[in-house]
N, C-alpha and C positions, 0 to 999 in steps of 0.2 A: 612572571606571568600568573594572572589569576586563574586558578584551576578549581572551579566549583565541582561538587561531588555529583556524579551521574550514575544512575541505575541502568543496567543493561539487562533486558529481559529476553531470554531465549527459550521458547517452547520446544520440547524435545519429544519426538515420537518416530520410531522406526527409521532412524537415519544414521545407523552405526557406521556406515561407510563414509559419511560426510562429516560426522561430528567432530573428529579430531581437528580437521582443517578449520572448521568454524571456530572452535574454542581457541585454537592456536592464534587465529587472527586477532582475537580479543587480547590475549596475553602479549601479543607483539605490538600493541598500540603505543604510540609515542606519548599519548596522553594517559596518565597513570592513576588519576584520582577517580576510581570507579568501583562499583560492586557489580558482580555478575550473578544474576539470578537464573539458575537453570531449573526449568519446570519439567520434570519427567512426567509426562502425561500418560502414565500407565503403559509405557513402551514395552512390548513383549520381547524385544531383543536385548542386547547388552548395553543399550544406551544409559540405563540407570546406573550401572556399574561404572561406566566411563565417566559419568558426571561426578560420582562420588570420588573417583580417583583424582580428578582435577581439583575438587574441593579440598582434598587432603594436601595437595601441593601448594595451594595459594589460598590464604585466609580471606581474600576478597571475593571468593566464590561461595555462593550459597546454593543448596540444592533442595528442591521441593519434590517429593514423590507423592503423586496423587492418582486416583482412579482416572481412567480415560474419560475425558469430557469434551475433547475437540480443541481446536486452536484458540478460539475465544476464551474458553474456560481456562486454558493454560496461561494465556496472557493476563487475564484478570487476576489469576492467582499470584502472578508476579507483581502486578500493580498493588495488590493488597498488602504486600510486605516490603515494598521498596522504601528506601530511606533517602534517596537522592533528591537534589534540587531540580535535576533534569532527568529525562528518561529517553531511552532509545530502544527500538526493537530489532532483533536480528533473528531471522529464521535459521534453524539448525542445519539446513543443507546449503546455506549460503556463507559468505565470508566478507570481511572488510579489508579495505586498503589500510596499511599501517598508520596512516595519518587521518583516518576517518574522523575520530573523535577530536583530534587536535584542530583540524580545519573547521568542522562544524561548531565546536564549542567556542572557537575564536570569534565567530560572528556575534555571540552574545555579549562580548566585551565592547561592541561598537554602538550600543544603544538599546532601546527597549524592544529587542527582538524576542518573539515568543516561540517561533518555530524556525529551525534551520534545516534546509533540504539539499540533498545532492542528487546527481544523476547516477545511473547504474549501467552495468554491462551484464550481458547474460551469455552463458555458454557452459562448457563442461571442464574448464580448466581448474587447477588447484592452486595456481600462483597468479597473483593479481597482475594483469597485463600492463605494459607501459604505454602511456598516451602522450602525444606531443601537441595536443590541441591547446589553443590559447584560452586560459581560464577566464571566466567572467562571472559576475555576481549581480543579481537583480533583487530589488526589494519590492514587496507587494503588500497591499492591505488585505483585509478580509473580504473585500469586494473585488479588487483587481486580480487576485489570485484565481478567481473563478472565471473571469472574463478573458484571461490570458490563456496561453497554452501550457502554463507552468504547473498547474495543479496535477498532482498524481494521487490517485485514489488509494494507493497502497500505504499501509501503516509504516513499513520499514523504509530505510533510506532517509530518515529524519531524526532530529533531536527536538523534543518538546519540553516545555516547562512542566514539571511534574504536577503542579497544582491544577493543570488543565484537566486532570483525571479525577478531581474531587467528586464530580457529578457525572462523569462519563465512563462507561464500561462498554466492552464489546458484546453484542448480543450473542447468546449461546444457543446452539442448536440450529444455526443457519449456515449456509455456505455463502461465500463472498461477504464475510463480515466486515471487511474493510470498507465496502460501499456504504455501510450503515454508519460508519464511525468517523472516517477521515474528514468528511465535509464539515462535521460539527466542530472538529478541532481547528480547521482552517477558519471557520466563521467566528470562532471565539478569539482568534489571534488579532492583535492590533498590527503586528508587523511580521512578515514572513520573508526570510532571506533565502534565496535559491541560487546555488552555484551549478554551473554546467559540468563541473568536474565529476567524473564517474568514480565514486569512492565505495560503492556497494557492488558486490558480485552476486548476481542471481544465478544460481546453478540450475540448469535444466535437469529436473528430476522427474522422470515419467511416472513415478509412483506418488508424487506429491499431489495435493489438492488441485493445484493449477493444471498439472498434467492430466489428472483424471477428468477434470471438467471439459477438456478438449474432446474427450471421447463420450462423455455423458453430460450433455448440456443441462444446466439447471437454471430455471427462470426465476428463482426466488428473489434475485436482486432487484426485480421490478419494484418490490415493496420498498426498498431503500430509496429509490428515486421518487416514489410517491410521497414518502415521508419528507424528503428533502424539498420537493416542489411545494407541498402544502405548507411547510414551515416558512419558506421564502415568500409565498403568497400571503400568509398571515402577517408577515413582517413588512409587507408592501415593497419587496425587493423585486420589482418587475424584471429588471435585467437578469437577475440571478434565476428567476423562474424560467425565463427564456433560454438561458444558457444550460440549465439543467435538462430542459426538454431536448435541446440540441445534442447534448452529450448522450442522452438516452437514445436518440435516433441513431447516432453514430454507432453505439454499441449494438443496437438491434440489427443494423445492416451487417456488421461483422459476424454477429451470432447467426444470422440467417444463412451464412455461407457454410455453416457446419453441416456436414453430410449425415451426422448422427441424429439430427432433429426428427421428431415424429411429425406426422401431419397435423396433429392437434397443436403441437408447439409452434409449428410454422404459422398456423392460423392465429395463434395468440400473439406472436411477434408482429404479424401484419396489423392486427387490431391495435396493439399498443402503439405501433409506429403511426398509424393513421391519426390516432388521438393526439399524439405529441406534434406531429407535422402540421396538423390543423391549427395548433396553438401558435406556431412560430413561422407560418408561411410568409407573413409580412414583417417579421421582427428585424430590426436593424442590427441585432446581435448576431445574426446568421449571415455569413458571407454569401455572395452570389454563387460562388463555386459550390458551396455546400447545399444551397437551395436547389441548384441544378441536379446534384447527386440525389438529394432527398426526393425531388420531383420524379426523377427517372425510377428510383426504387419504388415509389408509391404506385407507379403505373406498371412497372415490369420488374418485380422483386427477383425473379429467378435469373433474369439476364444480368442485373446488377450484382447479384451474389456470385455469379460465375466470373464477372470482371474482377470483383474483389478477391476471389480465390486466386486468380492468375497473378494479380498485383502482389499478393502476399507471398 
């Protein structure tokens, strides 16, 4: 079997209770031709020491110790030193199925695939659960990935060709950095292979960025959608402009259901929603069901937010 070399980048910060399980899941991979780049982002706990201990046991593991700069800064530091032909990201409080690399790397042997993506499961377990679902695999272009339901804005759960990052880095100093980056990687790809197999375990960690954001809403990701919409408009990708507006509308409705929003934030959400909804009211890219939901939210945002909260 052809086994190209892959770089695995793990940003590490204040996750000492999860880190062993994360790193052990990499060491347990059935695919063995890899380097593991651990980026200790100035973690104040024992994470730095744990990283060094693993590096002493396996020469495939490299450790970078740096001042705290945030998730994007840590990932970028790993990208700057990687040597693999491919690259994958793993958050340090999460872990992989033992065949994560074997399955995803296998798709690159079937043609000119640029990105391989899997599904994920979330929870608080430390052992990967067993699934009996019938696995399937779909292939998308850099256009159809956006117009389907397959696109996932998260950086992890994918294997990328490393040369995709020659001109792309994650923006530093912002929250929701994945929103600014993943769409660029999708659009750069000629072919994206997506499997429904859950091979990535997302650990619910209340102290993580994702957990914190549920308590302290941050609206900075609006800028990522503006950048994306403007880019697609400039490239005359009308369908992708409409899909981007649609996805922004969906995210705004979900965000509006957050009880921690300020009145100013709620007004900003309504304003953004009205602007995007106006753009796609008659778009064929938006289903009748979504148009109905968007229309109700536009008229009665509080009622729709309560319905969303109940459904969630």
